[in-house]
C-alpha positions, -999 to +999 in steps of 0.1 A: -461-454-240-465-444-277-499-426-272-490-406-242-466-389-265-485-352-287-492-361-325-470-335-336-445-317-326-417-284-340-394-270-326-372-246-347-383-251-380-370-232-405-365-233-442-351-218-466-363-211-504-345-193-533-324-170-527-321-170-493-358-167-486-371-179-451-401-194-455-404-208-422-385-182-399-380-213-364-408-219-364-422-247-331-454-256-323-473-287-302-505-306-313-519-327-286-536-359-294-573-349-301-568-312-305-590-298-333-569-268-344-563-242-373-539-224-388-552-191-401-529-165-425-532-144-454-516-157-491-477-164-482-474-169-451-458-198-454-487-222-446-481-243-477-449-245-466-459-252-429-477-285-448-443-292-468-429-301-436-453-324-429-455-348-458-412-346-460-414-326-492-393-298-476-365-301-453-358-276-422-319-263-426-300-272-390-301-250-365-274-238-342-299-238-312-317-273-327-345-282-346-369-315-343-400-321-363-420-353-341-444-374-356-466-394-322-429-391-305-407-400-331-388-386-355-381-402-383-405-422-397-410-440-436-435-420-451-452-447-462-465-460-425-469-418-415-500-425-435-520-445-399-517-411-379-520-384-405-546-383-436-543-349-460-555-333-481-541-308-504-549-291-534-512-305-544-527-336-546-566-327-557-552-319-590-532-348-594-559-367-591-581-354-621-575-389-635-600-409-661-609-428-623-639-435-607-648-421-571-638-458-560-606-471-569-599-427-561-609-445-515-596-476-527-559-461-535-554-445-500-540-485-491-516-483-514-508-446-512-518-445-551-538-423-573-565-443-585-553-485-591-527-505-613-518-539-600-526-537-563-540-569-552-579-559-538-586-575-502-624-587-489-617-555-461-604-531-485-631-531-502-658-533-470-634-504-458-645-483-481-676-487-485-679-482-453-657-446-462-677-440-484-715-440-469-695-422-438-690-395-457-723-396-476-706-400-514-725-438-526-735-413-556-696-407-565-687-445-564-688-446-603-683-412-612-648-406-626-625-382-610-622-359-636-657-351-645-674-343-612-667-308-593-644-294-571-661-306-535-672-337-546-635-346-554-631-331-524-648-357-503-636-385-526-594-373-513-611-370-475-624-410-479-588-418-498-573-403-465-598-421-444-591-460-449-568-461-426-585-440-395-558-421-393-554-403-360-551-369-377-568-353-410-549-325-422-565-302-448-547-270-472-566-245-477-597-265-483-622-241-497-609-231-522-628-231-560-657-243-537-695-226-538-713-216-516-735-251-516-708-275-519-683-252-487-720-261-467-716-296-472-680-302-461-682-279-441-705-303-428-691-333-434-655-320-413-675-311-382-690-356-386-652-363-391-646-343-358-671-353-334-660-395-346-629-387-326-604-378-357-582-345-348-586-319-378-557-298-385-574-272-405-549-248-430-566-216-446-566-181-453-609-179-448-629-175-415-655-193-432-639-230-429-631-229-391-655-255-382-676-248-343-659-279-338-622-261-341-610-252-310-578-238-307-563-210-329-532-200-346-526-165-370-491-171-398-474-147-408-441-141-428-430-181-415-436-170-389-462-182-355-478-147-340-507-154-320-520-185-310-543-197-287-583-205-278-603-196-307-625-177-283-592-152-276-577-152-307-607-144-335-609-111-328-608-075-341-579-062-335-560-100-347-570-108-376-569-070-393-536-068-375-532-103-397-546-096-424-532-060-427-578-054-439-597-033-408-625-061-400-653-065-376-653-102-366-691-120-364-700-148-341-729-172-356-741-208-340-706-217-337-690-204-370-673-165-371-674-138-401-652-109-411-670-081-422-655-051-439-653-014-422-636+016-428-601+020-422-592+049-396 
């Protein structure tokens, strides 16, 4: 049955952009249902390209040893149907959504894969679901606020609401803390923890250790278009691994389930 398949499964995925530059280099990945994971790496590691493979903005090149990309055991999907399995929140989407539309319109637009509402027919069930999501995300005060007049943190939470109206199996977040101040970051990570505890898988793509919520239990390190470490959080988030990943000498500290990198003197 479908429920026994992995949520995501890549095999030998390579993407070339520009003049023969491999932005993804023969990566393979399997994410099981219910897993909360982070893909951590520096800028230019290929993390955003990985997201674009999932959203079908990029396509892998054919490989002699074969390649495949499956969601829920299927390799052919209508992108419109993927929203029931994967909710995606990215910076590109947030920029596109900075318009003269209300927070409620933004959440409701998730039912139509649009940005805002036009002549779509809204049902009572859609409105009820949007209200439930807004209350769950604690953003009732943003219902009537305009997307182009709110903070980055507030906009990010409305985009999550837009993704959650379909109760997706997983929420994929691309660099979610970009442009957030400390207050917004703390609120945002609290909301992510709340979503994870509800049973929605979190797939977090980031370069910031402070984004990694306690509910995440698996860490994949990515650099130069490749995965080079993959395992339990406690095993992967070490001084040596993070120093090699970012080419910066750091000491890793842990407190209340969160990890932090402190600068140290190079030897």
